[in-house]
C-alpha positions in Angstrom: -13.3 -7.8 106.9 -12.0 -6.6 104.1 -13.0 -4.7 100.8 -13.5 -8.1 99.4 -15.5 -9.7 101.6 -17.8 -7.2 102.4 -18.5 -6.9 98.4 -18.7 -10.7 98.5 -21.6 -10.3 100.9 -23.0 -7.2 99.0 -23.3 -9.8 96.6 -25.0 -12.1 98.3 -28.1 -10.2 99.8 -28.3 -8.6 96.1 -28.4 -12.3 94.3 -31.3 -12.8 97.3 -33.2 -10.0 96.2 -33.1 -10.3 92.8 -35.0 -13.8 93.5 -37.4 -12.5 96.2 -38.0 -10.3 93.1 -38.3 -13.2 90.5 -41.0 -14.7 93.2 -42.9 -11.3 93.6 -41.6 -10.8 96.6 -41.1 -7.0 96.4 -41.1 -6.0 100.7 -38.4 -9.4 100.7 -36.8 -8.2 98.0 -36.3 -4.6 99.1 -35.1 -5.7 102.6 -32.2 -7.7 100.2 -31.3 -4.6 98.2 -31.0 -2.7 101.8 -28.3 -5.6 103.4 -26.4 -5.2 100.3 -26.5 -1.6 100.1 -25.2 -1.5 103.4 -23.1 -4.2 103.6 -21.4 -1.6 100.0 -20.9 0.7 101.8 -19.2 -0.8 104.6 -16.6 -1.9 101.7 -16.3 1.6 100.3 -14.7 2.1 103.9 -12.2 -0.7 102.8 -11.5 0.7 99.7 -7.2 2.4 99.7 -6.6 5.7 99.0 -5.0 4.6 96.3 -7.7 2.5 94.1 -9.8 5.0 92.5 -11.6 2.9 90.3 -12.3 0.9 92.9 -13.6 3.6 95.5 -15.9 4.6 92.2 -17.4 1.5 91.2 -18.2 0.7 94.8 -19.6 3.7 95.4 -22.0 3.5 91.9 -23.1 0.4 93.5 -23.5 1.3 96.7 -26.1 4.1 95.9 -27.6 2.5 93.2 -28.8 -0.8 95.7 -30.2 1.8 97.7 -31.9 3.3 95.5 -33.4 0.0 94.8 -34.3 -1.1 98.1 -36.4 2.2 98.0 -34.1 3.8 100.4 -34.0 7.5 99.0 -32.4 9.3 101.4 -29.5 7.0 101.9 -28.8 7.0 98.3 -28.7 11.0 97.8 -26.7 10.9 101.3 -24.0 8.7 99.9 -23.8 10.1 96.9 -23.3 13.7 98.5 -20.6 12.1 100.3 -19.0 10.2 97.8 -19.4 13.4 95.5 -17.9 15.5 98.0 -14.9 12.8 99.0 -13.5 14.2 95.5 -12.4 10.8 95.2 -14.2 9.4 92.6 -12.8 9.4 89.0 -14.3 10.8 85.9 -16.9 7.9 84.9 -18.3 7.6 88.3 -19.0 11.3 88.7 -21.2 11.4 85.9 -22.3 7.7 87.1 -23.3 9.9 90.4 -24.9 12.5 88.6 -27.4 10.6 86.8 -28.4 8.3 89.9 -28.8 11.3 91.8 -31.5 13.1 89.1 -33.0 9.3 89.2 -33.3 9.8 93.0 -34.9 13.4 92.7 -37.4 12.0 90.4 -38.5 9.5 92.0 -38.7 11.3 95.4 -40.8 13.6 93.2 -43.1 10.7 91.7 -43.5 9.6 95.4 -45.2 13.0 96.2 -47.8 12.5 94.0 -48.5 8.9 94.6 -47.1 8.2 90.5 -44.5 5.0 90.6 -42.1 4.7 87.2 -42.6 1.0 86.1 -39.9 -1.4 87.7 -38.7 -1.8 83.8 -38.5 1.8 83.2 -36.2 2.0 86.4 -33.9 -0.7 86.0 -33.0 0.5 82.0 -32.1 3.5 83.6 -30.1 2.8 86.3 -27.8 0.2 83.3 -27.9 2.5 81.5 -28.7 -0.1 78.9 -30.4 1.0 75.7 -31.3 4.1 78.0 -31.0 7.5 76.8 -31.4 10.7 78.0 -33.4 13.2 75.9 -35.0 16.7 76.1 -37.5 18.1 73.6 -38.9 21.2 73.2 -42.5 21.8 71.9 -46.1 22.2 72.1 -48.3 19.9 74.3 -50.9 19.3 71.8 -52.3 16.0 72.9 -52.7 13.5 75.9 -55.1 10.2 76.3 -55.2 7.9 79.1 -58.6 6.7 77.9 -57.6 3.8 75.7 -55.3 1.3 75.5 -52.8 3.5 74.6 -53.3 5.5 77.3 -51.0 7.5 79.7 -49.5 8.8 76.3 -49.0 12.7 75.5 -47.6 14.3 72.2 -45.7 16.6 71.5 -44.8 19.2 68.4 -40.8 19.6 68.5 -40.3 23.2 68.1 -37.3 22.6 65.6 -38.8 20.3 63.0 -42.9 19.9 63.5 -42.0 16.5 64.6 -44.5 14.6 66.7 -43.3 13.0 68.8 -45.3 10.5 71.6 -44.1 9.9 75.3 -45.6 7.8 78.0 -46.7 9.3 81.3 -45.8 6.9 84.3 -49.1 6.7 86.2 -50.2 9.2 88.7 -48.8 12.1 86.6 -51.3 12.5 84.0 -53.8 14.5 86.2 -51.5 16.1 88.6 -48.9 17.7 85.8 -49.1 17.0 82.6 -53.0 18.3 81.9 -52.4 21.7 82.8 -50.4 22.1 80.3 -52.1 21.0 77.2 -51.6 23.7 74.4 -48.9 25.1 76.2 -45.0 25.3 75.4 -42.8 22.8 77.3 -39.4 21.4 78.0 -39.8 17.6 78.5 -37.4 15.8 79.4 -37.5 11.9 78.7 -35.8 8.4 78.9 -35.8 7.0 75.1 -35.9 3.1 75.8 -35.7 1.2 72.8 -38.4 3.1 70.4 -40.5 4.6 73.5 -39.5 7.8 75.4 -40.8 8.1 79.3 -41.5 11.2 80.7 -39.2 12.2 83.7 -40.1 15.9 83.6 -41.8 18.5 82.5 -42.4 22.2 82.5 -43.5 25.5 80.3 -40.0 26.3 78.6 -40.6 30.1 80.0 -40.6 29.1 83.3 -37.1 28.2 83.4 
């Protein structure tokens, strides 16, 4: 089969995955995403060496599809192979590094029994209205008891501004609360007017 044939098959599986998602059939959606990823990876193997843009687009697509299928190790392994191939154009190199960051973070969340909401994952993958942010400040407030639960507030060391940050479910008790009143670094994702926590660490532990 040619690149185009494999790619078209991947698109068909991905479309079936989206339909399953909309129906709430999450397991079936992941299965279709996995088939889409496998087809896209086969398409990647058919890209000619003189088509770096096609290679980059296909590589990023395949890694993202494995991520959507929750096959994190497969996503990570393929990303490593693509980066090592030295065939990725600059735009795809950056996207691949961003995807790897998502994979690392999701594996971290899985180890803590936590998960990002679906809309946060999709936005972070697509890059639409999403921007990585880093805040250095003092963690002064955390609340998981009211309607605006799972929020923390950090006082910025640079301008004393207070940032409200949403914490994915499962991270508050295990990761965030032990750092109350400490000088911390927040790595987050700005989605519209929201900031969603991706990681947090003590400022002096770098």
